[in-house]
N, C-alpha and C positions, 0 to 999 in steps of 0.2 A: 465284572469287568468294566472299566472306564473307558468309554469310546472317545474318539477324537472329537474336541469341541465341548466336551462335558465340563472340563475343569479349566481353570486359569491360573496362571502364575504371575505374581507381581514382583518386579525388581525394583527395589528402592535404592536411591543414592544417599548414603550417609555422609558424614564428614569426608571431604574429598581425599584425605589420606587413607581412608578405609575402603575406597572403591565401591564396587557393586556387590550386592549380596542377593541371594534369592530366597523369597518366603513362599512356600507352597500353600495354596488356598483353593477353595472350591469355586464359588461364583461371587465371592465378595471382593471388592476392590479396596484395599486398605493402604494407608500412607504411614510413613515414619517421619518424624521431624528431621529436617536438615539442619545440623548444628552451624554449618558454614557452607557457603555456596558461591564460588568465585570461578565462573567459567567465561570463556570469550569465543567469539566467532561472528562472522557477518550473517545477517538474517533479514528477510522480508516476510511478513505474515499477511494473511488476508484480513482486511479491515473489518472490525466489529465494534458496534457501538456499545461497548461495555468498558468498565473500569473498576479497579478495586475500591476507589473512593471518589466517584464522579460526583460533582456538585456544581452549583452556580456561584459566580462572583457578581459583584455590582460593576457591570461593564456598561459603558455608555453606547449601547448599541441596541437596535431592535431585536436582533438575534445574533448568536455567535457560537463558536465551538473551538476548542483546543484539543488536538490529539496527536498522538505518536504515529508517524507515518510508517514506521516499521512494523508496529504491532496492531495498528487500528484502535488502540485504546483510547477512549475519550476521557480527559481529565476534567474539563469544565464545559458546560454548554447551558444555553437557554434559548428555547423555542427553535432549535436547530433543524427541526423538520417542517417548519412553516415555510410555505411557498411564498417566495419574494421575487421582485425583478432583480436580475444579476448585473445589469449594465455591462461594462466591459469585461467583467469576470467571465462572460461568456467566451471570451477569446482563449481561455485556458482549454476549452474543448476543441476550439479551432486549432490551437497548437498541437493538441493531442492527435487529431486527424492527420495533420501535416507530418508529424513525427512517424505515425503509423505508416503513412504512405511511403516515407523515406526508408523505413525499416523493410517494407515489402519490395522496395525497388521501384515502385511507381513514380517516385520523384527522386531527383538528385539536387544537391545543394546548388550546383552550377547550372541547373536547367533554367532556362529563361521562359517566362510565361507572359502572354500578351495582355495588355491593359484594355479593357473594353470601355466604351463611353459610360456604361452604367457603373462600372467600378469607379471611374474617374469622378462621376457625379455623386457618389455616395456621401451623404452628410455626415457631420461629426468630425471627430479626431482624425487626422490625415498623415500619411507618410509622404503625400504629395507626389504620387506617381502621375504620369501623364498618359492620356488617351493615345493608343497606338504604340507605346513603348513595349520593349521586351524586358522584363525585370527578372533578375536571378531569384530563385528561391531563397537563398541565403539572405538576400536583401529584403525580401518580402517577410521573412520570419523575423528579422531585426525591426523592420517596421511595425510589425504586429506587437512583439514583446517589449520593445523599448518605447516607441512612439504611440502604441495603441492605435495604429492606422486602420480605420474602417475600410478605406479603399484597398489597402493591401489584403484584407480579409476576403473581399469580394473577388479579387483577382484569383486567389487560391481556390475559393469555393467553386467558381465557375469552371476552373480547369479540372478540379477533381470529380465534380458532380453535374456539370452543365449549367448549373444555376444555384442561386441562394436556396431555393426551396429544395432542390435535390440535395444540397449539402446538409440542410437542416434535417432531412431524412437520415442522412448518415450520422448526424450528431445524436439524433434520438435513439438510433439503434445502438450506438456506443454507450449512451447513458443507460440503457436498459441492460447491456452486458456488464457494466460496472455496478449495477445495483443502485442507480440514482432514481429512486422511485418517486421523487418529488420534483422532477425536472422535465421541462418540455421546451424545445428550441425552435424558433421560427426563422432565425437568420444567424450568421456567423459572427455579427458584430456586437450584439447587445442593444441595438437600438430599440427603443420600447414598443412592445406590442402586448395586448392583453393575455395572449396565450404563450407568451415567452417568459418562463419562470424557472426558478430552481430553489435550492434551500441551502443553508450553512452546512448541513451534515452532507449533502450531496457533493458540494464543492470540496469539502474535506476528502471525500472518497476520490474525486477526480484529481485533486492535488497530489494525493498519495500515489495513484495509479501513474500519473505523469512523471513524478519524480523517480518512482522505482523501475518503471518500465523503460524510460528514455534518459538515463543519466548522462549519456554522451552528449545530449543537447541542452544540459542545465545551464551551460554558460550564457545562452542567449538572455535569459530573464535576470541575470546578474549584471549585464552591461548598463552602466550608468548614463551613457548618452550614445546617440547615433546621428550621422550626418548623411542625409540623402537629398539629391538635387540641390546641393548647396545649402540646405536648410538643416541647421543643428537643433535637435530636440533632446531633452533630458528625460530619463526615466521618471515616471510619476511615483514610483515606490521610493520615497526618501529614506526609508529605513536603511537602504543599501549605504547610505552616508553615515548612519548613526551607529550601526553595530556590525562588527566584522563577521558575526556568526550568520547573518541574514543571507539567504540563498535564493530569494525571490518573494513573490511570484507575480502578482498582478494587482492592479487597482482598478476601481470603476466608479462612475458617478453619472447619474442622471437625476432629474427632478423626482421622478417616480421611485427610484432605487435609494436615493441618498447616497452617502459616501460609503463605498464598500472596499474590501480588501482581503486578499489571501496572502498572508506572510508565512514564509517558511524559514527555518533555521537549522543549522547543524552545529551542535556544540557538545563536546564531551562525549562523542559517539551517540548522541541522541538527536533525532531528526523530528522536528516538531511542525505542526501547521496550525495557524490560527486563522479563522475566518470571521471577519467583521462585517455585518450587514446593516444597513440603514443608520449609520452614524450621521451626526449633524454637521461635520466638517472634515476636511482631509487631515487636519491636525489631530483631531480626536480619534479617527480610525487608526492612525499611526500610533498614537500613544497607547491605545488599548490593545492593539495587536501586539506591540513589543511588550507591554506589561503582562499579557497572557503567556507569551513565549518565555519570559524570564521566570515567571511564577512556575511554569511547568517544569523548566530545567532546574529550579532550585528545589522543588518539592518532590519530584519524581525522577526515577532513573530507569534506563533500559537495560535489562539483564539479558545478554546473548548467551544462550544455552548450548545449542548444537548447530553446526553448520550442516548443509546438505552432504551427504556422504559419511558422516560421523558414525562410527560403529558403536552401538550402545552396549552390545554384549554378544557373545557366541552362545547360541541356544541348541539344545539336544534335538536331533531329528531322527525319528523312527522310521524304518523301512525305506531309507535312502541310500544312495551310493556312497554318501559320506555321513558321519555321524553328527556333524555340527554345521551350522550355518550362522554367518555374521548377520546380526539384526541391525539395520541402519535405518537413517531417515533420509527421505528424498526431498523433504521440505525443511526449510529453516525453522528453528524454534527460538523465539524471543519473546519476552514479556516486559510489560511496563508495570512497575510497582512503586509505592511511595518509598522515598529514600529511608534508610535505616531499617528496612524490613526484610533484607536478604535472609537473615537468620530464621525467618518464618516460612521461607519457601520450602515446599515439598515437591519432589519429582519422583515418579515411579513409572515402570514400564509393565503393562499387562499384556499377556498373550494366552492363546488357547494352549492347553496341555492335555494329552501329549500331541506333539507336532509330528505329523506323518507325511513322509514324502510320497510323491514327487513334489518338489517346489520349483517355481519359476522366478527368475530374477526380477525384483520389483513387485512380486506378490505381497499383498498385506498379510503380515503375520502378528500384528499387535499394534500397541499404540503407547507413546510417551504422554504422560499426563502430568501437568504442573499446577500445583494449587498454592493458594495463600489464605491462610486462616480459614480453611474449609470451602473456600471459593475456588471453583476450577478456572483457571486462566488460560490454559492451553491443552489441546488434545491433537496430537500429530500422529499420522500413521507411522508404523515401523514395518519395514519391508526387508525381504530377503536380498541379501547382497550379491547372490549368484545362483545359478541354476543348480538344483540338487536333483538328479535323476533318480528314478525308483531303483531301489537296491536289487541284487540278485535273488534268486529263489531261496537259497539257503539262508542268507541274511535276513530276508523278509520273514521266513519261517521262524527263525531265532527270536526276532523282535516281536512277533505276533505272540509267542509264548511268554516273553518277558512282560509284554503289556498285560497279558491275561492274569499272570500271577503277581504283577506289581513289582518285579525284580528290578 
């Protein structure tokens, strides 16, 4: 008798016109070649530093990375885990914590925050807030995102955490949560400090998280200019004027950090982020970031497979009130692959067989696996779409007999 959990069944997706079919197996996971694969749907996946064909380019920067913000796939990188000073790229984390506070209801865009003397005296780039003034959060965000105002950063930090040091604790906790293992923050501005550092890869993770979690605030980093206290300042991200696909994000410069940049784009359904660290000029950081983004868009594509809630197949349930349950995904499924390799994609669903009730909605009952040329690109849980209570005495008895004899 085969007990539950002893066997597995793999569902393969063949040519889209053929639909799904079942291949019973024991404990082996097999795949069949997909002749064609054209599916669509929105998706966001957890970032991973992997890629079908990751390599380095000759980029004029001390370190860099290019990746897909929807899949986390890295296309090109060099020394992307090296710890380096981030300069004003620090403010991406500052914006993240502001947006997080807005999402929790701890801030509102119209809320006015007081300007301390410490904030007013903060050196470096300024929004030109004045001590004693009450400044709207909306204006402070614009001052940070467009004008890179250090003074605006301190105003928010003091309100949310009482001090810059307290805010740095929040920054470091969030960095740990996001998997930024090569980052440590001392202040919200990026002013130099020996213990204030990050890496190109960590900034890619941060840019992806900011873009995916807070799309409603994406317009701030796309603004080309902002006027505050009668002073008009222009966004230092000049790529916003050069390419309509550019969606942000932030520039930075100090003597210690060199010229840095996180540039993001959205083109043809593909959302990329390029991080340039330690370039020798603002012109070079822009040229190299744009070159990376265009290279990624030209040579790679994002294939969207399943949206959350998509039903993969109806599966047989034994000893349940119902005989079948829809197997669905509660996480999006999307992969990044080199262009012209869709025909080499393989997709299958593996699950334990026999599947015995009761089942609870959302319970993991298998996994969807996507491969490209024997390399696993994606493994997403498959869950029960609804509760399947235990069946009655008679039905359970009949199913027990059927399972025993393999009927």
